[in-house]
Structures are given as structure tokens and as C-alpha cells.
All heavy atoms as TSV, in Angstrom:
chain	resi	resn	atom	element	x	y	z
A	1	MET	N	N	90.360	23.069	74.614
A	1	MET	CA	C	89.371	24.087	74.358
A	1	MET	C	C	90.103	25.416	74.131
A	1	MET	O	O	90.904	25.844	74.927
A	1	MET	CB	C	88.424	24.197	75.559
A	1	MET	CG	C	87.403	25.262	75.401
A	1	MET	SD	S	86.028	25.192	76.557
A	1	MET	CE	C	86.813	25.216	78.121
A	2	HIS	N	N	89.794	26.039	73.009
A	2	HIS	CA	C	90.407	27.299	72.659
A	2	HIS	C	C	89.507	28.442	73.121
A	2	HIS	O	O	88.307	28.307	73.223
A	2	HIS	CB	C	90.604	27.417	71.149
A	2	HIS	CG	C	91.576	26.414	70.613
A	2	HIS	ND1	N	92.918	26.518	70.807
A	2	HIS	CD2	C	91.368	25.253	69.953
A	2	HIS	CE1	C	93.507	25.483	70.237
A	2	HIS	NE2	N	92.590	24.684	69.713
A	3	GLN	N	N	90.170	29.595	73.394
A	3	GLN	CA	C	89.407	30.774	73.752
A	3	GLN	C	C	89.092	31.579	72.500
A	3	GLN	O	O	89.900	31.624	71.572
A	3	GLN	CB	C	90.164	31.619	74.742
A	3	GLN	CG	C	90.268	31.028	76.117
A	3	GLN	CD	C	90.931	31.963	77.079
A	3	GLN	OE1	O	91.628	32.867	76.683
A	3	GLN	NE2	N	90.721	31.736	78.352
A	4	ALA	N	N	87.961	32.236	72.516
A	4	ALA	CA	C	87.582	33.086	71.388
A	4	ALA	C	C	88.433	34.350	71.443
A	4	ALA	O	O	88.750	34.858	72.488
A	4	ALA	CB	C	86.096	33.440	71.475
A	5	PRO	N	N	88.784	34.848	70.264
A	5	PRO	CA	C	89.529	36.121	70.249
A	5	PRO	C	C	88.587	37.268	70.574
A	5	PRO	O	O	87.408	37.231	70.259
A	5	PRO	CB	C	90.060	36.222	68.815
A	5	PRO	CG	C	89.101	35.392	68.021
A	5	PRO	CD	C	88.623	34.301	68.924
A	6	GLY	N	N	89.102	38.262	71.230
A	6	GLY	CA	C	88.300	39.449	71.505
A	6	GLY	C	C	88.247	40.349	70.279
A	6	GLY	O	O	88.827	40.039	69.245
A	7	PHE	N	N	87.540	41.437	70.394
A	7	PHE	CA	C	87.451	42.354	69.244
A	7	PHE	C	C	88.570	43.386	69.259
A	7	PHE	O	O	88.739	44.137	68.320
A	7	PHE	CB	C	86.077	43.011	69.158
A	7	PHE	CG	C	85.644	43.740	70.425
A	7	PHE	CD1	C	86.035	45.030	70.668
A	7	PHE	CD2	C	84.880	43.091	71.345
A	7	PHE	CE1	C	85.653	45.683	71.807
A	7	PHE	CE2	C	84.479	43.733	72.494
A	7	PHE	CZ	C	84.866	45.030	72.721
A	8	LEU	N	N	89.367	43.405	70.333
A	8	LEU	CA	C	90.544	44.287	70.396
A	8	LEU	C	C	91.812	43.466	70.156
A	8	LEU	O	O	91.923	42.333	70.692
A	8	LEU	CB	C	90.644	44.969	71.764
A	8	LEU	CG	C	89.561	45.973	72.136
A	8	LEU	CD1	C	89.798	46.464	73.560
A	8	LEU	CD2	C	89.557	47.128	71.187
A	9	SER	N	N	92.744	44.003	69.429
A	9	SER	CA	C	94.042	43.343	69.298
A	9	SER	C	C	94.821	43.574	70.600
A	9	SER	O	O	94.411	44.359	71.461
A	9	SER	CB	C	94.796	43.908	68.106
A	9	SER	OG	O	95.175	45.242	68.343
A	10	ALA	N	N	95.934	42.911	70.752
A	10	ALA	CA	C	96.747	43.071	71.954
A	10	ALA	C	C	97.229	44.509	72.084
A	10	ALA	O	O	97.216	45.078	73.182
A	10	ALA	CB	C	97.920	42.102	71.912
A	11	ARG	N	N	97.569	45.099	70.993
A	11	ARG	CA	C	98.053	46.492	71.007
A	11	ARG	C	C	96.926	47.461	71.372
A	11	ARG	O	O	97.111	48.371	72.183
A	11	ARG	CB	C	98.624	46.853	69.654
A	11	ARG	CG	C	99.244	48.215	69.602
A	11	ARG	CD	C	99.878	48.473	68.271
A	11	ARG	NE	N	100.495	49.789	68.297
A	11	ARG	CZ	C	101.284	50.237	67.383
A	11	ARG	NH1	N	101.593	49.496	66.351
A	11	ARG	NH2	N	101.802	51.444	67.464
A	12	GLN	N	N	95.742	47.244	70.785
A	12	GLN	CA	C	94.588	48.085	71.119
A	12	GLN	C	C	94.211	47.924	72.584
A	12	GLN	O	O	93.847	48.896	73.261
A	12	GLN	CB	C	93.409	47.750	70.232
A	12	GLN	CG	C	93.565	48.167	68.809
A	12	GLN	CD	C	92.454	47.605	67.930
A	12	GLN	OE1	O	91.923	46.522	68.173
A	12	GLN	NE2	N	92.105	48.360	66.911
A	13	ARG	N	N	94.290	46.705	73.065
A	13	ARG	CA	C	93.955	46.448	74.462
A	13	ARG	C	C	94.932	47.153	75.391
A	13	ARG	O	O	94.529	47.747	76.412
A	13	ARG	CB	C	93.977	44.945	74.714
A	13	ARG	CG	C	93.433	44.523	76.034
A	13	ARG	CD	C	93.275	43.000	76.052
A	13	ARG	NE	N	92.994	42.526	77.363
A	13	ARG	CZ	C	91.791	42.466	77.883
A	13	ARG	NH1	N	90.759	42.831	77.168
A	13	ARG	NH2	N	91.590	42.009	79.084
A	14	ARG	N	N	96.202	47.158	75.069
A	14	ARG	CA	C	97.211	47.846	75.874
A	14	ARG	C	C	96.935	49.347	75.885
A	14	ARG	O	O	96.989	49.983	76.942
A	14	ARG	CB	C	98.600	47.569	75.286
A	14	ARG	CG	C	99.601	47.187	76.287
A	14	ARG	CD	C	100.991	46.906	75.726
A	14	ARG	NE	N	101.122	46.760	74.284
A	14	ARG	CZ	C	101.239	45.595	73.662
A	14	ARG	NH1	N	101.182	44.486	74.316
A	14	ARG	NH2	N	101.368	45.544	72.355
A	15	TRP	N	N	96.615	49.931	74.722
A	15	TRP	CA	C	96.326	51.361	74.663
A	15	TRP	C	C	95.044	51.698	75.382
A	15	TRP	O	O	94.922	52.788	75.969
A	15	TRP	CB	C	96.294	51.832	73.202
A	15	TRP	CG	C	97.648	52.069	72.651
A	15	TRP	CD1	C	98.297	51.349	71.699
A	15	TRP	CD2	C	98.550	53.124	73.031
A	15	TRP	NE1	N	99.513	51.873	71.464
A	15	TRP	CE2	C	99.705	52.961	72.271
A	15	TRP	CE3	C	98.493	54.174	73.947
A	15	TRP	CZ2	C	100.814	53.801	72.379
A	15	TRP	CZ3	C	99.591	54.997	74.059
A	15	TRP	CH2	C	100.731	54.825	73.298
A	16	ALA	N	N	94.070	50.805	75.375
A	16	ALA	CA	C	92.813	51.038	76.120
A	16	ALA	C	C	93.117	51.101	77.623
A	16	ALA	O	O	92.576	51.956	78.330
A	16	ALA	CB	C	91.820	49.937	75.807
A	17	TRP	N	N	93.996	50.220	78.102
A	17	TRP	CA	C	94.368	50.270	79.510
A	17	TRP	C	C	95.118	51.562	79.839
A	17	TRP	O	O	94.870	52.169	80.882
A	17	TRP	CB	C	95.210	49.057	79.883
A	17	TRP	CG	C	94.413	47.896	80.292
A	17	TRP	CD1	C	94.166	46.756	79.585
A	17	TRP	CD2	C	93.667	47.753	81.504
A	17	TRP	NE1	N	93.328	45.920	80.280
A	17	TRP	CE2	C	93.015	46.504	81.471
A	17	TRP	CE3	C	93.492	48.570	82.626
A	17	TRP	CZ2	C	92.215	46.062	82.515
A	17	TRP	CZ3	C	92.684	48.097	83.677
A	17	TRP	CH2	C	92.080	46.862	83.596
A	18	VAL	N	N	96.010	51.980	78.956
A	18	VAL	CA	C	96.731	53.237	79.187
A	18	VAL	C	C	95.752	54.408	79.227
A	18	VAL	O	O	95.810	55.264	80.110
A	18	VAL	CB	C	97.809	53.459	78.094
A	18	VAL	CG1	C	98.368	54.861	78.165
A	18	VAL	CG2	C	98.920	52.427	78.233
A	19	GLY	N	N	94.811	54.429	78.286
A	19	GLY	CA	C	93.807	55.494	78.256
A	19	GLY	C	C	92.928	55.474	79.501
A	19	GLY	O	O	92.610	56.557	80.043
A	20	PHE	N	N	92.544	54.303	79.944
A	20	PHE	CA	C	91.740	54.211	81.158
A	20	PHE	C	C	92.477	54.744	82.367
A	20	PHE	O	O	91.945	55.545	83.137
A	20	PHE	CB	C	91.315	52.785	81.403
A	20	PHE	CG	C	90.698	52.543	82.743
A	20	PHE	CD1	C	89.400	52.989	83.001
A	20	PHE	CD2	C	91.395	51.906	83.755
A	20	PHE	CE1	C	88.831	52.813	84.246
A	20	PHE	CE2	C	90.831	51.741	85.016
A	20	PHE	CZ	C	89.550	52.176	85.247
A	21	VAL	N	N	93.707	54.343	82.529
A	21	VAL	CA	C	94.490	54.787	83.693
A	21	VAL	C	C	94.709	56.294	83.657
A	21	VAL	O	O	94.568	56.972	84.676
A	21	VAL	CB	C	95.837	54.014	83.767
A	21	VAL	CG1	C	96.764	54.638	84.795
A	21	VAL	CG2	C	95.583	52.552	84.081
A	22	LEU	N	N	95.040	56.822	82.475
A	22	LEU	CA	C	95.266	58.272	82.379
A	22	LEU	C	C	93.994	59.064	82.662
A	22	LEU	O	O	94.029	60.072	83.377
A	22	LEU	CB	C	95.806	58.624	80.999
A	22	LEU	CG	C	97.242	58.197	80.698
A	22	LEU	CD1	C	97.611	58.536	79.262
A	22	LEU	CD2	C	98.203	58.833	81.700
A	23	ALA	N	N	92.864	58.620	82.125
A	23	ALA	CA	C	91.603	59.340	82.381
A	23	ALA	C	C	91.196	59.200	83.842
A	23	ALA	O	O	90.687	60.163	84.433
A	23	ALA	CB	C	90.511	58.790	81.470
A	24	ALA	N	N	91.409	58.043	84.432
A	24	ALA	CA	C	91.051	57.840	85.830
A	24	ALA	C	C	91.920	58.669	86.755
A	24	ALA	O	O	91.466	59.164	87.799
A	24	ALA	CB	C	91.121	56.361	86.204
A	25	LEU	N	N	93.194	58.827	86.408
A	25	LEU	CA	C	94.087	59.651	87.230
A	25	LEU	C	C	93.878	61.137	87.026
A	25	LEU	O	O	94.093	61.942	87.910
A	25	LEU	CB	C	95.546	59.291	86.956
A	25	LEU	CG	C	95.974	57.905	87.404
A	25	LEU	CD1	C	97.418	57.642	86.963
A	25	LEU	CD2	C	95.841	57.766	88.919
A	26	GLN	N	N	93.441	61.510	85.841
A	26	GLN	CA	C	93.259	62.920	85.504
A	26	GLN	C	C	92.024	63.500	86.183
A	26	GLN	O	O	91.994	64.686	86.517
A	26	GLN	CB	C	93.173	63.098	83.992
A	26	GLN	CG	C	93.330	64.508	83.519
A	26	GLN	CD	C	92.013	65.139	83.116
A	26	GLN	OE1	O	91.027	64.443	82.942
A	26	GLN	NE2	N	91.986	66.425	82.972
A	27	ALA	N	N	91.023	62.693	86.433
A	27	ALA	CA	C	89.752	63.175	87.007
A	27	ALA	C	C	89.930	63.806	88.388
A	27	ALA	O	O	89.509	64.952	88.603
A	27	ALA	CB	C	88.731	62.045	87.051
A	28	PRO	N	N	90.575	63.139	89.346
A	28	PRO	CA	C	90.703	63.782	90.660
A	28	PRO	C	C	91.644	64.996	90.653
A	28	PRO	O	O	91.453	65.945	91.416
A	28	PRO	CB	C	91.233	62.693	91.580
A	28	PRO	CG	C	91.706	61.606	90.703
A	28	PRO	CD	C	91.025	61.763	89.384
A	29	VAL	N	N	92.631	64.962	89.742
A	29	VAL	CA	C	93.547	66.103	89.663
A	29	VAL	C	C	92.813	67.328	89.144
A	29	VAL	O	O	92.914	68.414	89.731
A	29	VAL	CB	C	94.769	65.757	88.749
A	29	VAL	CG1	C	95.599	66.995	88.471
A	29	VAL	CG2	C	95.581	64.658	89.372
A	30	SER	N	N	92.027	67.157	88.106
A	30	SER	CA	C	91.303	68.290	87.583
A	30	SER	C	C	90.156	68.715	88.480
A	30	SER	O	O	89.759	69.870	88.514
A	30	SER	CB	C	90.804	68.050	86.142
A	30	SER	OG	O	90.069	66.878	86.086
A	31	ALA	N	N	89.609	67.801	89.267
A	31	ALA	CA	C	88.588	68.157	90.246
A	31	ALA	C	C	89.138	69.092	91.317
A	31	ALA	O	O	88.453	69.998	91.781
A	31	ALA	CB	C	87.990	66.907	90.915
A	32	ARG	N	N	90.382	68.864	91.658
A	32	ARG	CA	C	91.011	69.726	92.663
A	32	ARG	C	C	91.428	71.077	92.076
A	32	ARG	O	O	91.362	72.101	92.759
A	32	ARG	CB	C	92.231	69.027	93.270
A	32	ARG	CG	C	92.859	69.823	94.390
A	32	ARG	CD	C	93.933	69.098	95.118
A	32	ARG	NE	N	93.533	68.092	96.064
A	32	ARG	CZ	C	92.996	68.316	97.255
A	32	ARG	NH1	N	92.698	69.535	97.615
A	32	ARG	NH2	N	92.726	67.331	98.058
A	33	LEU	N	N	91.855	71.072	90.805
A	33	LEU	CA	C	92.402	72.287	90.212
A	33	LEU	C	C	91.354	73.185	89.550
A	33	LEU	O	O	91.567	74.383	89.442
A	33	LEU	CB	C	93.464	71.932	89.182
A	33	LEU	CG	C	94.708	71.209	89.739
A	33	LEU	CD1	C	95.633	70.839	88.610
A	33	LEU	CD2	C	95.417	72.083	90.768
A	34	VAL	N	N	90.232	72.619	89.090
A	34	VAL	CA	C	89.244	73.374	88.334
A	34	VAL	C	C	87.996	73.539	89.217
A	34	VAL	O	O	87.555	72.590	89.854
A	34	VAL	CB	C	88.901	72.646	87.026
A	34	VAL	CG1	C	87.861	73.418	86.251
A	34	VAL	CG2	C	90.154	72.465	86.202
A	35	SER	N	N	87.416	74.719	89.206
A	35	SER	CA	C	86.272	74.987	90.087
A	35	SER	C	C	84.952	74.465	89.507
A	35	SER	O	O	84.006	74.247	90.260
A	35	SER	CB	C	86.161	76.488	90.342
A	35	SER	OG	O	85.941	77.170	89.119
A	36	ASP	N	N	84.860	74.238	88.217
A	36	ASP	CA	C	83.596	73.730	87.658
A	36	ASP	C	C	83.590	72.203	87.659
A	36	ASP	O	O	84.503	71.561	88.136
A	36	ASP	CB	C	83.349	74.293	86.249
A	36	ASP	CG	C	84.417	73.885	85.261
A	36	ASP	OD1	O	85.349	73.160	85.639
A	36	ASP	OD2	O	84.317	74.282	84.097
A	37	ALA	N	N	82.549	71.625	87.104
A	37	ALA	CA	C	82.403	70.164	87.121
A	37	ALA	C	C	82.878	69.523	85.823
A	37	ALA	O	O	82.427	68.435	85.471
A	37	ALA	CB	C	80.967	69.798	87.384
A	38	SER	N	N	83.819	70.123	85.120
A	38	SER	CA	C	84.292	69.565	83.875
A	38	SER	C	C	85.097	68.267	84.096
A	38	SER	O	O	85.316	67.519	83.147
A	38	SER	CB	C	85.160	70.576	83.109
A	38	SER	OG	O	86.278	70.943	83.866
A	39	TRP	N	N	85.508	68.016	85.324
A	39	TRP	CA	C	86.238	66.774	85.625
A	39	TRP	C	C	85.348	65.549	85.437
A	39	TRP	O	O	85.857	64.447	85.255
A	39	TRP	CB	C	86.811	66.808	87.025
A	39	TRP	CG	C	85.773	66.968	88.095
A	39	TRP	CD1	C	85.270	68.143	88.555
A	39	TRP	CD2	C	85.067	65.922	88.774
A	39	TRP	NE1	N	84.297	67.880	89.499
A	39	TRP	CE2	C	84.168	66.527	89.642
A	39	TRP	CE3	C	85.133	64.553	88.717
A	39	TRP	CZ2	C	83.324	65.826	90.471
A	39	TRP	CZ3	C	84.322	63.819	89.550
A	39	TRP	CH2	C	83.406	64.464	90.418
A	40	LEU	N	N	84.033	65.745	85.447
A	40	LEU	CA	C	83.136	64.623	85.245
A	40	LEU	C	C	83.294	64.002	83.852
A	40	LEU	O	O	83.010	62.820	83.649
A	40	LEU	CB	C	81.677	65.035	85.454
A	40	LEU	CG	C	81.257	65.213	86.900
A	40	LEU	CD1	C	79.883	65.813	86.975
A	40	LEU	CD2	C	81.326	63.917	87.631
A	41	PHE	N	N	83.740	64.809	82.900
A	41	PHE	CA	C	83.985	64.302	81.552
A	41	PHE	C	C	85.050	63.206	81.584
A	41	PHE	O	O	84.925	62.175	80.918
A	41	PHE	CB	C	84.375	65.434	80.596
A	41	PHE	CG	C	84.586	64.981	79.187
A	41	PHE	CD1	C	83.520	64.575	78.397
A	41	PHE	CD2	C	85.860	64.939	78.640
A	41	PHE	CE1	C	83.694	64.146	77.116
A	41	PHE	CE2	C	86.041	64.505	77.347
A	41	PHE	CZ	C	84.979	64.118	76.575
A	42	SER	N	N	86.108	63.419	82.380
A	42	SER	CA	C	87.151	62.405	82.523
A	42	SER	C	C	86.620	61.124	83.117
A	42	SER	O	O	87.012	60.018	82.730
A	42	SER	CB	C	88.292	62.945	83.366
A	42	SER	OG	O	88.884	64.036	82.784
A	43	VAL	N	N	85.720	61.258	84.072
A	43	VAL	CA	C	85.117	60.065	84.674
A	43	VAL	C	C	84.286	59.314	83.652
A	43	VAL	O	O	84.370	58.063	83.572
A	43	VAL	CB	C	84.250	60.477	85.912
A	43	VAL	CG1	C	83.484	59.284	86.437
A	43	VAL	CG2	C	85.126	61.087	87.001
A	44	CYS	N	N	83.517	60.034	82.861
A	44	CYS	CA	C	82.694	59.377	81.828
A	44	CYS	C	C	83.573	58.680	80.781
A	44	CYS	O	O	83.253	57.570	80.367
A	44	CYS	CB	C	81.813	60.407	81.147
A	44	CYS	SG	S	80.519	61.058	82.207
A	45	VAL	N	N	84.653	59.311	80.351
A	45	VAL	CA	C	85.562	58.702	79.368
A	45	VAL	C	C	86.186	57.440	79.970
A	45	VAL	O	O	86.268	56.389	79.327
A	45	VAL	CB	C	86.642	59.692	78.932
A	45	VAL	CG1	C	87.734	59.003	78.144
A	45	VAL	CG2	C	86.015	60.816	78.119
A	46	ALA	N	N	86.605	57.511	81.232
A	46	ALA	CA	C	87.217	56.351	81.884
A	46	ALA	C	C	86.187	55.204	81.997
A	46	ALA	O	O	86.536	54.034	81.770
A	46	ALA	CB	C	87.732	56.719	83.271
A	47	LEU	N	N	84.948	55.529	82.284
A	47	LEU	CA	C	83.915	54.486	82.384
A	47	LEU	C	C	83.634	53.859	81.002
A	47	LEU	O	O	83.413	52.645	80.905
A	47	LEU	CB	C	82.635	55.059	82.980
A	47	LEU	CG	C	82.686	55.351	84.478
A	47	LEU	CD1	C	81.433	56.071	84.911
A	47	LEU	CD2	C	82.865	54.053	85.240
A	48	MET	N	N	83.612	54.663	79.956
A	48	MET	CA	C	83.390	54.110	78.622
A	48	MET	C	C	84.523	53.199	78.193
A	48	MET	O	O	84.310	52.123	77.630
A	48	MET	CB	C	83.200	55.234	77.609
A	48	MET	CG	C	81.846	55.905	77.711
A	48	MET	SD	S	81.456	57.020	76.350
A	48	MET	CE	C	82.825	58.131	76.318
A	49	VAL	N	N	85.768	53.610	78.455
A	49	VAL	CA	C	86.926	52.771	78.099
A	49	VAL	C	C	86.916	51.496	78.935
A	49	VAL	O	O	87.196	50.413	78.407
A	49	VAL	CB	C	88.234	53.556	78.284
A	49	VAL	CG1	C	89.439	52.648	78.094
A	49	VAL	CG2	C	88.302	54.729	77.323
A	50	ALA	N	N	86.536	51.595	80.192
A	50	ALA	CA	C	86.482	50.400	81.039
A	50	ALA	C	C	85.397	49.431	80.515
A	50	ALA	O	O	85.593	48.215	80.563
A	50	ALA	CB	C	86.163	50.795	82.485
A	51	THR	N	N	84.289	49.966	80.019
A	51	THR	CA	C	83.238	49.125	79.483
A	51	THR	C	C	83.740	48.357	78.247
A	51	THR	O	O	83.449	47.168	78.069
A	51	THR	CB	C	82.021	49.981	79.102
A	51	THR	OG1	O	81.586	50.668	80.274
A	51	THR	CG2	C	80.901	49.138	78.535
A	52	VAL	N	N	84.502	49.019	77.404
A	52	VAL	CA	C	85.072	48.349	76.223
A	52	VAL	C	C	86.048	47.263	76.646
A	52	VAL	O	O	86.035	46.136	76.093
A	52	VAL	CB	C	85.750	49.380	75.299
A	52	VAL	CG1	C	86.576	48.695	74.227
A	52	VAL	CG2	C	84.730	50.322	74.696
A	53	ILE	N	N	86.867	47.550	77.630
A	53	ILE	CA	C	87.845	46.543	78.129
A	53	ILE	C	C	87.106	45.335	78.699
A	53	ILE	O	O	87.452	44.187	78.445
A	53	ILE	CB	C	88.823	47.150	79.155
A	53	ILE	CG1	C	89.720	48.187	78.454
A	53	ILE	CG2	C	89.659	46.076	79.817
A	53	ILE	CD1	C	90.550	49.008	79.404
A	54	LEU	N	N	86.053	45.598	79.492
A	54	LEU	CA	C	85.291	44.513	80.085
A	54	LEU	C	C	84.561	43.680	79.028
A	54	LEU	O	O	84.489	42.461	79.127
A	54	LEU	CB	C	84.288	45.052	81.105
A	54	LEU	CG	C	84.870	45.520	82.411
A	54	LEU	CD1	C	83.833	46.207	83.250
A	54	LEU	CD2	C	85.528	44.398	83.162
A	55	ALA	N	N	84.024	44.342	78.016
A	55	ALA	CA	C	83.324	43.609	76.949
A	55	ALA	C	C	84.324	42.741	76.166
A	55	ALA	O	O	84.014	41.573	75.809
A	55	ALA	CB	C	82.655	44.592	76.004
A	56	ASP	N	N	85.511	43.256	75.915
A	56	ASP	CA	C	86.540	42.482	75.204
A	56	ASP	C	C	86.963	41.296	76.073
A	56	ASP	O	O	87.137	40.182	75.583
A	56	ASP	CB	C	87.734	43.366	74.863
A	56	ASP	CG	C	88.802	42.604	74.149
A	56	ASP	OD1	O	88.552	42.141	73.010
A	56	ASP	OD2	O	89.934	42.468	74.694
A	57	ASP	N	N	87.118	41.526	77.375
A	57	ASP	CA	C	87.500	40.471	78.297
A	57	ASP	C	C	86.435	39.380	78.352
A	57	ASP	O	O	86.757	38.195	78.357
A	57	ASP	CB	C	87.727	41.060	79.674
A	57	ASP	CG	C	88.576	40.150	80.561
A	57	ASP	OD1	O	89.493	39.502	80.033
A	57	ASP	OD2	O	88.311	40.112	81.767
A	58	ALA	N	N	85.178	39.768	78.364
A	58	ALA	CA	C	84.093	38.781	78.400
A	58	ALA	C	C	84.075	37.975	77.109
A	58	ALA	O	O	83.825	36.741	77.150
A	58	ALA	CB	C	82.754	39.501	78.602
A	59	MET	N	N	84.340	38.619	76.001
A	59	MET	CA	C	84.374	37.904	74.710
A	59	MET	C	C	85.527	36.914	74.660
A	59	MET	O	O	85.415	35.820	74.129
A	59	MET	CB	C	84.457	38.895	73.564
A	59	MET	CG	C	84.339	38.294	72.199
A	59	MET	SD	S	84.412	39.536	70.931
A	59	MET	CE	C	82.768	39.421	70.327
A	60	ARG	N	N	86.656	37.311	75.248
A	60	ARG	CA	C	87.820	36.409	75.266
A	60	ARG	C	C	87.626	35.197	76.144
A	60	ARG	O	O	88.217	34.155	75.913
A	60	ARG	CB	C	89.070	37.174	75.734
A	60	ARG	CG	C	89.599	38.139	74.732
A	60	ARG	CD	C	90.778	38.925	75.331
A	60	ARG	NE	N	91.179	39.993	74.451
A	60	ARG	CZ	C	92.160	39.883	73.582
A	60	ARG	NH1	N	92.829	38.776	73.477
A	60	ARG	NH2	N	92.472	40.893	72.808
A	61	ARG	N	N	86.806	35.340	77.170
A	61	ARG	CA	C	86.594	34.212	78.103
A	61	ARG	C	C	85.628	33.164	77.576
A	61	ARG	O	O	85.567	32.066	78.106
A	61	ARG	CB	C	86.074	34.759	79.440
A	61	ARG	CG	C	87.113	35.521	80.204
A	61	ARG	CD	C	86.548	36.029	81.516
A	61	ARG	NE	N	87.436	36.967	82.138
A	61	ARG	CZ	C	88.428	36.645	82.970
A	61	ARG	NH1	N	88.634	35.381	83.262
A	61	ARG	NH2	N	89.180	37.588	83.489
A	62	GLN	N	N	84.900	33.503	76.533
A	62	GLN	CA	C	83.968	32.505	75.947
A	62	GLN	C	C	84.767	31.468	75.167
A	62	GLN	O	O	85.778	31.800	74.533
A	62	GLN	CB	C	82.982	33.190	75.013
A	62	GLN	CG	C	82.012	34.100	75.702
A	62	GLN	CD	C	81.095	34.790	74.700
A	62	GLN	OE1	O	81.304	34.691	73.501
A	62	GLN	NE2	N	80.113	35.500	75.212
A	63	PRO	N	N	84.352	30.226	75.184
A	63	PRO	CA	C	85.035	29.232	74.386
A	63	PRO	C	C	84.842	29.517	72.885
A	63	PRO	O	O	83.807	30.004	72.470
A	63	PRO	CB	C	84.384	27.909	74.768
A	63	PRO	CG	C	83.118	28.292	75.437
A	63	PRO	CD	C	83.248	29.671	75.950
A	64	ALA	N	N	85.890	29.239	72.140
A	64	ALA	CA	C	85.828	29.503	70.709
A	64	ALA	C	C	84.889	28.503	70.051
A	64	ALA	O	O	84.781	27.358	70.425
A	64	ALA	CB	C	87.229	29.349	70.092
A	65	GLU	N	N	84.171	29.002	69.042
A	65	GLU	CA	C	83.275	28.101	68.296
A	65	GLU	C	C	84.100	27.247	67.357
A	65	GLU	O	O	84.933	27.760	66.630
A	65	GLU	CB	C	82.271	28.919	67.497
A	65	GLU	CG	C	81.310	29.732	68.374
A	65	GLU	CD	C	80.359	30.535	67.543
A	65	GLU	OE1	O	80.245	30.283	66.316
A	65	GLU	OE2	O	79.717	31.427	68.111
A	66	SER	N	N	83.888	25.988	67.411
A	66	SER	CA	C	84.597	25.105	66.520
A	66	SER	C	C	83.815	24.958	65.218
A	66	SER	O	O	82.659	25.274	65.147
A	66	SER	CB	C	84.839	23.751	67.159
A	66	SER	OG	O	83.588	23.165	67.502
A	67	GLY	N	N	84.460	24.476	64.216
A	67	GLY	CA	C	83.842	24.284	62.931
A	67	GLY	C	C	82.785	23.165	62.991
A	67	GLY	O	O	82.580	22.532	64.020
A	68	PRO	N	N	82.136	22.907	61.899
A	68	PRO	CA	C	81.096	21.857	61.887
A	68	PRO	C	C	81.724	20.503	62.144
A	68	PRO	O	O	82.853	20.197	61.723
A	68	PRO	CB	C	80.522	21.930	60.477
A	68	PRO	CG	C	81.475	22.731	59.671
A	68	PRO	CD	C	82.284	23.568	60.611
A	69	ALA	N	N	80.986	19.673	62.879
A	69	ALA	CA	C	81.486	18.331	63.222
A	69	ALA	C	C	81.463	17.449	61.984
A	69	ALA	O	O	80.505	17.461	61.220
A	69	ALA	CB	C	80.640	17.716	64.319
A	70	ASP	N	N	82.520	16.695	61.794
A	70	ASP	CA	C	82.602	15.795	60.635
A	70	ASP	C	C	82.017	14.448	60.956
A	70	ASP	O	O	82.054	13.882	61.939
A	70	ASP	CB	C	84.017	15.634	60.160
A	70	ASP	CG	C	84.537	16.929	59.544
A	70	ASP	OD1	O	83.781	17.533	58.791
A	70	ASP	OD2	O	85.682	17.283	59.819
């Protein structure tokens, strides 16, 4: 049984993880350094990137559709 390919390539998936980690680490740092609530933007970006990674992961876990049976 083959797995279905996700909609992200391996390179895009790696960059999505890098972006997620950077945004997630930047949020608490900017929350401490900045007096306004602009750090929430980093949290929202991290959540959106995480959603894309999870959707790609869910698509990869589905079995691949095989061609028509002969």
C-alpha cells in the first residue's frame, strides 16, 4: 500500500517547519520586549503554518488511490 503524496514538497515542508519554529519562538520574545499586543500576530502566523503542516501530514497518511482495476 502506497501513501498519497502531500501538497507540499519535501523542501516546502522543511521550510514550513522552520517558519513555524521561528514564529513560535519569536512570539514570547516580542511579548516580553514590546508593550503592545503585536506579538499576537506571531502566534497567528505560527498557528496558520501549523495548520498547513497538519493538513499536509493528514493528506500523506491517506492511502494512495490506485488506478482502475483491470
